[in-house]
Residue, then its C-alpha position, 0 to 999 in steps of 0.5 A: x499499499x502507498x501511504x502518506x503519513x500525517x505530520x504527527x504520525x511521521x514525527x512520532x515514528x521517526x523520534x520513537x515516540x509512542x504510537x497506537x500498537x494497531x498503527x505500528x502493526x499496520x505500518x509494518x505489515x501493509x505499507x510498501x511505499x512510504x510517502x510524505x508531504x513537504x507541508x509536514x516539513x514546513x509544519x515541523x520547522x514552524x512549530x519548532x521555531x515557535x517553541x511548540x516542539x521540543x526537539x533538536x533543530x530540524x536541520x539536524x535530523x531532517x535529512x535522515x527523517x525523510x530518507x526512507x520517504x517519497x516526497x509527494x509534490x504539492x501541485x496546483x491541482x492539490x492547492x485548488x482542491x485543498x482550498x475549495x473543499x466544502x469542508x469545515x477544517x480550517x487548518x491549511x496544512x491539514x487541507x493540503x496534506x489530505x488533498x495530496x493524499x487524494x490527488x496521489x492516490x495514497x492512503x492517509x494515515x493519521x490521528x485527526x478526528x476532523x480528517x476522519x470525518x471527510x469521506x471519499x478517499x482512502x484513509x486509516x484513522x487511529x486514535x492518537x496518543x498524548 
């Protein structure tokens, strides 16, 4: 399966932070093509810069963190879909990541209840850990 990992899932997995066991099992057993949106990199850098992410500078670990991932480009088609979706989710990053999964025909792996409510594309929602 081609899977696009949401920002939090990718970050937690790379840093060895807890993820739902069922998610870990599915990632190990079913995913053959791990994908990531460049928007996730932007989100991490932004959160780190604003002190909302306790980790070393992303510049220190980012290259290793994306080494085994296919970066899916954000195209004009994706931007239009993300911006024009009749969907109450107001976070542009989540809209772009979700639209990237849809347009690149990848299953979105996430822990976002608002994304879970959007229908019409392959996704795997897992209850998050805090």
